[in-house]
N, C-alpha and C positions, 0 to 999 in steps of 0.2 A: 199102469201108467205108460205111456209111450215117450220116448225121448227121441230127439232128432239129434244125432252125434256121428261122429266120423269113425269109420272101420278103415285100420290101417291095412295098405296093399304095397305092392312093390317090392324091392329087395332091399338088402342092407345097404345102409348110407343113401338110399334112392327113395325116400318115401313119397308115397302117393295115397291119397285118402278118398273113400268113398263117403258121401253124406247120405245117411240112411235114417229112416224111421225104424227104431228098434225097442223092443220092450225094456223097460228099466232094469229088470234083474238080469238080463242077458249080458254076457261077457263082451268084451270089447269087439272081438272078432267073430262073434257068434251069429245066430240065426237073424235075417233082416225081414223085416215085414215089408219094406218098400224102398227101392233105391231112388233117391231124389236128386243126385248129382255127384260131383267129384271135385276134388281139390289139389292141385300141384303144386306144394311150396317151393319146389325148385325149377319151376318152368322159366325159361329164357324171357326177356322184355318182349320180344317179337311172338311169343306163344301164348296161347289162353291158358290161365292158370286156374279159373273156376268155371264150372258149369253148373246151374242149378234149375231145376224146374220150380219156378216161384209159385205157380199156381198150386202144386201139390204141396209145398211147403206152408202156404197160406192155409190151404185146407187142414193139414194136420195140426198147425197151431191154433186154427179155429175150433178144432174139436180136442182141445186141451193139451196137446203134445208139449213139452218143454224141450227147448233147444239148449245144448250144452253151451258154455261161455266161448268156446273157440268158434263154434258154429253161428252163435249170435253175432260175433264180431265180423265174420264173413258175410253174413247175411246182411249186416248194416252196411258194410263196404260195398256190396253189390246192390245196395238199394231196395231189397226185397222187404225190409222191415223199416219203419220210419224212426227217426231219432228218439221220440217220446218213448216208444215201446223198448228201444234198447236201452235209454237211460232208466227206465222203470226196472227192468230185468237185470241189467249190468252194470250200469252207470253208479248206482249207489254203493255197490260193493267196491268199485275202484276208488270212490270218494272216501270211502270208510277205511280203505287200506292206506291211502295217502294220508289221511288225518292220524292213523295209527303209528305211522313210520314218522309223521312230524313229531308226535307225542312222544315217541321213543327218542328222536333226536334231541328235544327240548330237555327230557329227563336226563339224558346221557351228558348233555352240556351242564345241567344243574349239578349233577354228581360230580363232575370235573371241577366246577366252580366252588364247590363245597369242600373237595380234597384241596385244592389250591388254598383256599382259606384257613382249613386246617393246619397245612403245612406251614404257611405263614405265621399263625398264632404259635405254633410249636417253635419255630424258629426265634420268633421274638421272645417267647418265654425262656428259651435257651440263653439268648443273648442277655435278657434280664437277670438270669441268674449268674452268668459269667459277670456281669458288671458289678452284681451285689458281692460276690466272692472277691472280686479284685478291690472293691471298696473296703470289705472286711479285712483282707490282707494289708492293704495301705494303711488302715486304721492300727492294726496290730503292729506294724513295723513303726509306725508314728509313736504308739504308746511305749514300745520296746526303746526306741531311740530317746524317749524323753526319760525313761525309768533310768538309765545309766548316768543321765546328766543330774538327775535328782539325787542318785547315789554320790556323785561326785561332788556336788555342792555340800552335802550333808557331812562330809570328811573333812 
C-alpha cells in the first residue's frame, strides 16, 4: 500500500518536509516512490510555505494511496482535496477525539461532585455524632445534678 506522507529534511531546529509517495512499510526518511511537493513550517509570511503537485497527488489518491493526517490537513488548506473527502478521512477522528475529551471532562466533574458530596455527608455525620455526644453528656450532667438533690431531700 502506498502512503502520501512527509519526509523530514533540513537541519536541527529548522525543519523542512518533502511530501512524497512512499510504500507504507518504509521508514520515515526511507526510499521514495515519487516526490510530490514540499512544506516549510517556518516560512516567513512573504515566502511560500507549501508547493504541491496537485495532479500527481490526485493520481495517487485515485489509485488507492492514503495520505497521512498532516498531509490531509495541508491538502485541505491548499484546496487540493474537497471538504467532504477531508471530513470523511480526518474529520470524524477529530470529532471523536473532541467527544472523548468532553466525556472525560464530564466524568471528572461527576467524580469531583461525588467526592464533595461524600465529604459533606461525612462532615454532617461527624457533626451529628458530636451533637449526640453533647446531648448525652448534658443528660448525664442533668441526671448527676438531680441525684445529689434527691439524696439531700431524703436526708
